[in-house]
N, C-alpha and C positions, 0 to 999 in steps of 0.2 A: 805222390807229386800233386794231385789236385788239391790236396789239403793244404799242402804248402802254398800253391799259388792262392788258393783262397785267403790265407793268413797274408801273403804280401798284398792282395789287392785291398782286404780290410784296413791293412796298416796305412796304404796309401790314400784311401778315403778319408781315414781319421786325420791323417797329416794334412790333407787338403781342406778338410772342414776346419782345422784348428787355425791353418794360415788364413782361411776366409773372415773367420770369426775375428783374428787380430787384424786384418786389413779394415774391418767395419769399426773396431774399438779406436784403431789409429784415427780414422776420419773424424768421428765424435770428438775426440781428444783435440784436435785441431780448428772446432767449430766455436765461435764466440757468438753468443746470443746477442741480437739487436740492443737489447737493454743494457748489455755489458761493453758494448764497443766503445773504445776511446774517441774522443772527438779529434779530427784531422784538422781543425781550423776553429774560427769564429762560426757562429750558428748562422743559418740561412733559412729564412720562411719563404716558401714558394706559394702556399695557399693555406686556407683555413676550410674545414668542412663540419657540418653537424656528425656528432659521433655514430648516428644512426646510417650515414652515407658510407657503407663499408666499401663500395666501390671506388669511392672518390670521383663522383661524377659531377657534383654540382657545389663548386666552391661558393662560399658566403663571404661577404663584406660587413655583415652587421650580425651582432649578438646580443641577447637579453641577460641582465644580471641573474646569477644563479644557473646558467646554462652551461653543460659541459660541452667543449668543442675539441675538435682535433686539428692541431697545427702541423703541418706537412712541410717537410724540409730536408736538411743536412746539418749534420753536427749538434744534435738537439739534445743529447745525453748531459748528465751532470748538471743540471739546471740549477743555478743560484738564485735566480730572480725572475719572476715573469709578471709583469704590470699591465694593466688595462687602464688607460686613462690616469696614470701615475698611481693607482692602487694595486697593491701587491696581491697577487693570488696565493691562496694557502698551499704550499709546497707539499703537504701531506696529502693533498687530494690529486697530485699530479702523477701520471703516469708516462714516463719518457722512454724513447727509444731514439736509436740514432737518426731514424728518418720522420719519426712523428712523436708528438705529445698530446697526451689527453689532459685537459685543463678546465676547472670550472671558474667561470667568470666570476670575481668577486662582487659581492653585494653593496659593499661601503660606497657612500657618496664620495665623488671626486670634487675636489676644490678647483681642479683644472682639467677640464676635458678635451684633452688634445686628439682624441680619436686615433690611438695608436696602442700596438702590443710591442712592449720592450721586452725583448727576452736575452737573458744574461747567462752564459754558462762559464766553465772554468778557462775557456779559450776566448772570451769576448763577448760582445753585444750586437744585436741587431734590433732594427725597429721595423714595423710593418703596419701600413694604413688598415685600422678596423674599427668601426663605429660601435660603440655600446651607450645608446640612449639611455638616461637615468629614468625610471618610471615616474610618471608625474603624478602628484597626488590628486584625487578626485574625491569630492565630497558630494554625498547624496542628499544627506540631512539628517535630522534626528530620527531615532526608533520612535521615541514619543516626545513631542515638543511639549507636553505637559506633564512631565515627571515632576513630583511634589519637591519643594525645597527639602535638603537634608538627605535625597537619596543621589543615586547615580545616574548620570545621563548617558546614553549610548549613542555615538556618533557613527554615522555608516558612510562609507565609501570605498576607497581602493588604495593599496600601497601606504598605508598608516605606518608599517614596519620598517620603512625606509627612511624616516624623517625624525629620528630621536626625539620624539614627544616627552616632555618633561625636562629636557636639557636645552638642546639648540632650537627646537620648536615647542611652541606653547598653546595651551587651550585658555583662552582668557574669558572672564565674565564681568562685562560692565568694567574693563579695564584692570582686572585684578587676575593673575594668574591661577588655576585651579590644578589641584592635585589629579594625576592622570593614574588611571588604574590599568586593567588589562589591555593590550594592545595586540591585535591580529592584523593580517592583510586588509581585512575588509571591515574591522570596527575597531573603535576605542572608548573606553570609559573614562568620564571625569565626575568628580564630586562636586555636587552642587550645594554650597552653603546654605544653612537652614534658614537664615535670614533674607535670602534672595526675594524681590519682589517680582510680580508679574510684568511682563513687556520688558523684561531685561534682554541683552544681546549676548550670545556666545560668539566668542572670536577664534577662529584657527588661524595661527600665525606660524608661517614656515618660511623657508628660502629656497627658490630653484635658481636656474640660469639666469632668470630676468630680475633677480634682487628678492627682497622680503616681499610676501604676499599674505594677505589677510582675507579670509572668507568669514563673513558674518552670517549667523544663523539666529532666528527668533526663538526665544524661551518663553513659554507661557504668554502668546499674543493674544490679548482680550479685546483689542478695540474693535474687531471685525467680526466679534460672536453675533449670529442672527438672532439667538434665542435666550440668551443670558442665563438667567435662573428660571426660564420658563413662565415666569409671572406675565401675564396677559397674553399668553399663547392658546389659541383654539385648538383644540384636538377633534379629529373626527376619524373614526375607523370603521373598517369593513373587514368582516372575517372573524377567526376566533383567536387571533394572535393577541396576546396580553402584554401591555406595557404599562409601566410605573414610573414615576419621577423619583429618582434617588439621588441623594447627594449628600456631601458632608465637607468639611473644612479641610484646608490643606494640613492640618495637623493630626489627622485621623491615621491610627495605625492599620486600618484595614487595607487589605490588598486591592479592593476596588476604588479606593480614595482617588478622585481626579482633582480634587480642590475645588470642584464646582457640582452643581446638580447635573446630572445625566439621564438617559432613558435606558431602562431595562427591559428586553423583550424576552418573553418567554412563551411557551405553548407546545402541544403535540400536534403534529399536522399529518394528513394524508397526503399523498402524491397529488400535487397540482391544485391543493388548496388555496384559493386566492384569498390575501390579506393586505390591507393598505392601512397605513396610518397618515393624516394628513396633519401638518403643523403649519398653523396659519397666524400671522400677526404682521404689524407694519415692518416694511423694509428699513433697516438700520440707517443712520444718517452718519456717515463715516467720512471725515475728512480725507481718509486715505485712499477710499474707494471712489469717492464722489459720487455722481449721478450715472449709475450704468444702464439706466433705461436709455440713456442718449450715447452710449459706447456705440461706435461702429461695429466693433467686434469683440466678442468675450474671450478670443483665442488667448489673451494675454492674462486670464484669470484662472484659479483653480478654485475647487470645494474641496475643503479639509475637514476632517473629523477624527476622533479617536475611536477606537474600537478596543473592547476587552472581551476574550472568552476564556472561560474556565478551562483548566488543563483537562483534555479528554472530552471536551464538547466543542469543537471547532466549527465554525462556519465552513461547509463542505461545498464540493463543486455542485451538489444537488440544491444547494440553498443559496442562488444568487439574490441580490438586493437590486432593485429596481428604484430610480429616482427621478424626480422631474420636477421643474419649478411651474407653478402656474398651470398646471395640467397639461402641459405640453407631452410629447412623446416622451416615453421611458427610456432611460439610459440603463443600461444592465451592468452592474458590477459584479463579476465573478470572484469570490475572494481567492486570493492566491493566484491569480491568473489561470485559474481551473485546478489548481492542485489543493484549494481549500486553505484556510487561515486558522491557526492555534496559535494564539498570541500568550499561551501558557501562563494565564494569570497575571498578565501585565497589560498595559495600556500600549497601543500601538497607533502611530499616526497614519492616516490614509488621505493619500492626495489624489484627486479626479479631476478630469478636465471640465470646466464650467460648461463651455459652449454646449456640448451635446446634452447637459442635464437641463439647460435653459433655453431650449427651442423657442419656447414661447416668450422669452425675455426675462429680464429682472426689472421689478418695478421701480419707480423713482423712490428717494428717501421719504421715509414717513407715510408710505402708500401700502395698503392691504397686500400681501402676497402669500402664497402657501407654498410648501414642499412636501411633495408625496413621496413616502417610501412605501413601497411595494414588496410583496414577499410572498412567493410562488414556488415552494421547493418542488422539484422534478422527481423526488422519492419520499417516502414516509420520513418525517424528521421531527427531532425533538430540540427545540429552539431554546438556548440560553445565552445570549450575547448583549452586550452594552454600546450604546453609541453616546458620544458626549462631544460638546464644543463645536458644533457645526458653524463653520465660518467660511468667507469668501476671501481670498488673498490673491494678490498679483503673483504671477510666477516667480 
């Protein structure tokens, strides 16, 4: 009897378990995933969020090109088109659900910035106010203003890759378009013709919402060079640093070619070894600069020069250079803002504020003045660097 009761109980439990399993399966079969739900009408957008805002706590009204955002609303499945400022988003990068869609804002420039998202599905369209400012082109300058003719010049800045250089945007030299090489977000290369003269002008021509824009950059500016070919320059040095005047013409194939003479500094130093080199000659008479001894302020001027370091022998954090005009207080230039400077066998233009280097003032044109270059490494250091084309320019 007990055996029969046990059999009946086991059968009942099995039947209950089977029925329960069937109930769960039946529920799953009736479920439709959000990404598969059919739209019940035209799309509706209620808010936009950053994709990292998983709790949907902070709606946004502005995004950046290339940014992925989450659009929240209703009836957002089966997207046929999503535009920002009339520029189509790539639907292969869109993930839609009935109540939300993850979208990458397109990077192409719009000819009409209407500050709207237009969302189109199989059931209709809707628009939503949303601002996407296009990245503004920013130009820092040339990596080296004295690249030799026939070589590539590197233009530094930000957002080059948004402006179609070589087609709708151009790099011009004395009015002639140049061939454009590699372009990244922060730099662009252009080819300098072999017959380009000194004191030429590079022009970056592009368009933004305010129309066509032109930014001019000097190429091999020689009119404000303080020491020229170093003829007539008096040198006085203290310490063990070794300097030599080296130079060649612009046709030289050597990597150190600057097209002009320059100073080559070498030596091996103990920590805190004091070294100075004074360069003295008459202040240049430049129509561009005028008489800087009468300038009320030197804040609108800079000191520029080119630096060259062999690959593997950088100017380090432990080897700052100090500079001053006319034996005033020394201004400390820490290469690479403290990270060191390796120009990798290339010349690089350095720009420093003139005022703190010339606290003792700048002499009148054709009047004797001196520039001190001091070198005191804070750790043992082997020097091998070059400096050329020392000049004063307006900011």
